[in-house]
C-alpha positions, 0 to 999 in steps of 0.5 A: 599558931597554937597547937589546935592549928598545928594539928589542923595543918598537920592532918591537912597535909597528911590528907593530901599525900593520901589523895589519889587525884589533884584537888579541883580547880575550885578546892585549889583556888580556895587553898590559895586563898588561904595561903595568902593569909596563912597562918591567920586563917588556918581554921579555914582548912577545916572548914574546907575539907567538909566540902570535898568528901575524899579529902574530907575522910582522909583529913578526918582520919589523920586527925583521929589518928593524931588525937589517939596518938596523944594518949600514947607515949610518942616515939622520940623520933616522931615529934620535934618543934623544929620539924613542926616549923619545917612543916609550917614553912612548907605549907606556905608553898603548899597552900599557894601552889598551882597543884597542892597534892602533887607538891606534897607527894613530891616532897614526901618521896625525895630523900630530903629532911622535908621528906623524911618529916612528912613520912613521920607525919603519914606514919603518925596519921596512919590507921595502920599504927596502933602501938608504935612502940612494939613493932616486930623486928621483921616488920621494921623495913616497912616502917622506915620505907616511904614508898612501902609504906604508901603501898601497903597503906594503899592496898589495906585501904582498897582492901578495907573498901572491898576494891580489888580481886582474889587471886587465889591461894599462894600458900604453896609458894611459902617455902621456896627459896628466894634469890637476894 
């Protein structure tokens, strides 16, 4: 696989992690067909996503973030050949699964090496990160928690899309003591 194929695969996996629902039966069957010839026909993933608007948007956003990230100095823990190899091996399972979205989401939430690699991929392809080098100390916990990251990212996407409702001003509670 060349660099372009790896970017395509990473963007596809990142997009699957962000989908709310499973792929349609037709789209899942197309993934399974690509999985049978993986990695020789990996470029078909790029064509496949164009037929499914929710997947297309997530995929294109992930590709854009990865391309923008190439111009910045990467964090040392973000990229590794070994991590790419594990993602490529995992992709075979994903493309041949009966539910690719749920398989990726399940692996992402597990406390395994693959889960950590997927979490790094999700951060790498997130619209939330413009400057990964200068994360404030008080926000570092979000950077390190897959669950918090996914929830924050989802909430910001919903707000960006105008989904939700105003619950009022909570500033009156800002100085309250909290129990740990």
